[in-house]
GUMAR-733783 format. One record per residue: x, y, z of N, C-alpha, C in turn; chain; residue number from 1. Coordinates in nm, 4 decimals, padded with zeros to 6 digits. Layout:
- nu|nv|nw|cau|cav|caw|cu|cv|cw|chaine|num
- X|Y|Z|X|Y|Z|X|Y|Z|A|NUM
...
***
This chain:
- nu|nv|nw|cau|cav|caw|cu|cv|cw|chaine|num
- -00.4757|15.9150|19.5505|-00.4184|15.9411|19.4211|-00.5128|16.0251|19.3354|A|1
- -00.6403|16.0013|19.3490|-00.7384|16.0766|19.2706|-00.7269|16.2251|19.3021|A|2
- -00.7041|16.2581|19.4271|-00.6943|16.3989|19.4655|-00.5768|16.4678|19.3957|A|3
- -00.4657|16.3993|19.3850|-00.3490|16.4566|19.3159|-00.3816|16.4834|19.1690|A|4
- -00.4470|16.3874|19.1022|-00.4851|16.4078|18.9627|-00.5861|16.5212|18.9492|A|5
- -00.6756|16.5324|19.0457|-00.7730|16.6418|19.0442|-00.7018|16.7759|19.0528|A|6
- -00.6100|16.7893|19.1470|-00.5345|16.9146|19.1597|-00.4538|16.9426|19.0331|A|7
- -00.3872|16.8390|18.9803|-00.3030|16.8567|18.8622|-00.3839|16.9038|18.7421|A|8
- -00.5049|16.8511|18.7257|-00.5880|16.8886|18.6111|-00.6622|17.0200|18.6350|A|9
- -00.7315|17.0301|18.7483|-00.8186|17.1443|18.7717|-00.7461|17.2679|18.8238|A|10
- -00.6545|17.2499|18.9156|-00.5918|17.3646|18.9817|-00.4561|17.4016|18.9223|A|11
- -00.3693|17.3047|18.9104|-00.2328|17.3330|18.8668|-00.2188|17.3410|18.7158|A|12
- -00.3127|17.2821|18.6412|-00.3088|17.2787|18.4943|-00.1788|17.2159|18.4427|A|13
- -00.1312|17.1137|18.5148|-00.0069|17.0473|18.4744|-00.0311|16.9147|18.4043|A|14
- -00.1578|16.8788|18.3833|-00.1904|16.7540|18.3141|-00.3090|16.7812|18.2221|A|15
- -00.3052|16.7227|18.1047|-00.4131|16.7406|18.0074|-00.5117|16.6247|18.0172|A|16
- -00.6254|16.6400|17.9529|-00.7244|16.5312|17.9484|-00.6648|16.4077|17.8840|A|17
- -00.5875|16.4289|17.7793|-00.5281|16.3163|17.7077|-00.4312|16.2394|17.7971|A|18
- -00.3501|16.3130|17.8713|-00.2551|16.2486|17.9622|-00.3291|16.1806|18.0765|A|19
- -00.4298|16.2460|18.1283|-00.5097|16.1881|18.2362|-00.5754|16.0586|18.1901|A|20
- -00.6190|16.0545|18.0661|-00.6836|15.9342|18.0122|-00.5891|15.8148|18.0094|A|21
- -00.4584|15.8398|18.0032|-00.3635|15.7288|17.9971|-00.3490|15.6556|18.1298|A|22
- -00.3966|15.7130|18.2403|-00.3849|15.6461|18.3701|-00.5139|15.5770|18.4127|A|23
- -00.6185|15.5885|18.3307|-00.7445|15.5210|18.3616|-00.7243|15.3706|18.3479|A|24
- -00.7588|15.2983|18.4531|-00.7502|15.1528|18.4499|-00.6175|15.0956|18.4957|A|25
- -00.5180|15.1798|18.5183|-00.3899|15.1296|18.5680|-00.4012|15.0974|18.7165|A|26
- -00.3161|15.0092|18.7646|-00.3234|14.9729|18.9070|-00.2955|15.0924|18.9974|A|27
- -00.2113|15.1850|18.9549|-00.1846|15.3066|19.0320|-00.2661|15.4242|18.9813|A|28
- -00.3577|15.3981|18.8901|-00.4302|15.5056|18.8227|-00.5661|15.5350|18.8820|A|29
- -00.6577|15.5705|18.7947|-00.7923|15.6094|18.8344|-00.8939|15.5280|18.7545|A|30
- -01.0185|15.5374|18.7952|-01.1260|15.4678|18.7242|-01.1906|15.5631|18.6236|A|31
- -01.2739|15.5087|18.5376|-01.3473|15.5907|18.4413|-01.4389|15.6885|18.5149|A|32
- -01.4947|15.6463|18.6275|-01.5791|15.7357|18.7078|-01.4971|15.8504|18.7662|A|33
- -01.3740|15.8199|18.8104|-01.2848|15.9245|18.8602|-01.2540|16.0254|18.7505|A|34
- -01.2282|15.9746|18.6295|-01.1982|16.0609|18.5151|-01.3134|16.1584|18.4921|A|35
- -01.4364|16.1066|18.4967|-01.5529|16.1930|18.4757|-01.5657|16.2954|18.5872|A|36
- -01.5393|16.2541|18.7108|-01.5478|16.3472|18.8228|-01.4428|16.4580|18.8117|A|37
- -01.3264|16.4242|18.7603|-01.2173|16.5220|18.7486|-01.2390|16.6170|18.6308|A|38
- -01.2735|16.5612|18.5140|-01.2814|16.6424|18.3924|-01.4221|16.6898|18.3590|A|39
- -01.5223|16.6178|18.4070|-01.6598|16.6502|18.3709|-01.7040|16.5824|18.2427|A|40
- -01.6132|16.5098|18.1785|-01.6432|16.4399|18.0536|-01.6384|16.2897|18.0754|A|41
- -01.7190|16.2168|17.9973|-01.7134|16.0714|18.0024|-01.5798|16.0237|17.9486|A|42
- -01.5289|15.9160|18.0070|-01.4046|15.8555|17.9584|-01.4357|15.7722|17.8357|A|43
- -01.3605|15.7937|17.7310|-01.3714|15.7138|17.6098|-01.2342|15.6535|17.5854|A|44
- -01.2294|15.5217|17.5825|-01.1018|15.4534|17.5616|-01.0445|15.4925|17.4264|A|45
- -00.9157|15.5212|17.4240|-00.8541|15.5568|17.2953|-00.8565|15.4381|17.2001|A|46
- -00.8725|15.4686|17.0737|-00.8719|15.3631|16.9729|-00.7387|15.3659|16.9009|A|47
- -00.6872|15.2501|16.8763|-00.5605|15.2403|16.8035|-00.5888|15.2600|16.6562|A|48
- -00.5119|15.3437|16.5959|-00.5285|15.3694|16.4532|-00.4129|15.3036|16.3804|A|49
- -00.4441|15.2084|16.2991|-00.3402|15.1372|16.2256|-00.2983|15.2189|16.1042|A|50
- -00.1706|15.2267|16.0861|-00.1192|15.2923|15.9662|-00.0479|15.1877|15.8832|A|51
- -00.0757|15.1919|15.7570|-00.0124|15.0965|15.6674|00.0620|15.1723|15.5587|A|52
- 00.1679|15.1154|15.5169|00.2467|15.1717|15.4089|00.2657|15.0638|15.3041|A|53
- 00.2366|15.0989|15.1832|00.2592|15.0018|15.0765|00.3718|15.0522|14.9882|A|54
- 00.4497|14.9605|14.9455|00.5590|14.9940|14.8539|00.5468|14.9092|14.7293|A|55
- 00.5748|14.9684|14.6191|00.5721|14.8941|14.4933|00.7111|14.9026|14.4303|A|56
- 00.7513|14.7939|14.3741|00.8821|14.7894|14.3094|00.8659|14.7910|14.1601|A|57
***
């Protein structure tokens, strides 16, 4: 599976770093080390950004 992601990112340009990051840690996905080998960058887990809305009456 890693080889397919490597081709998709490096050769075919059909997947972005952001999309590739979404498969890190999945059972069918890749590891953080695989991510670094494919992209050359360290994997950084995405952080959830909370948005709040306040309403006043």
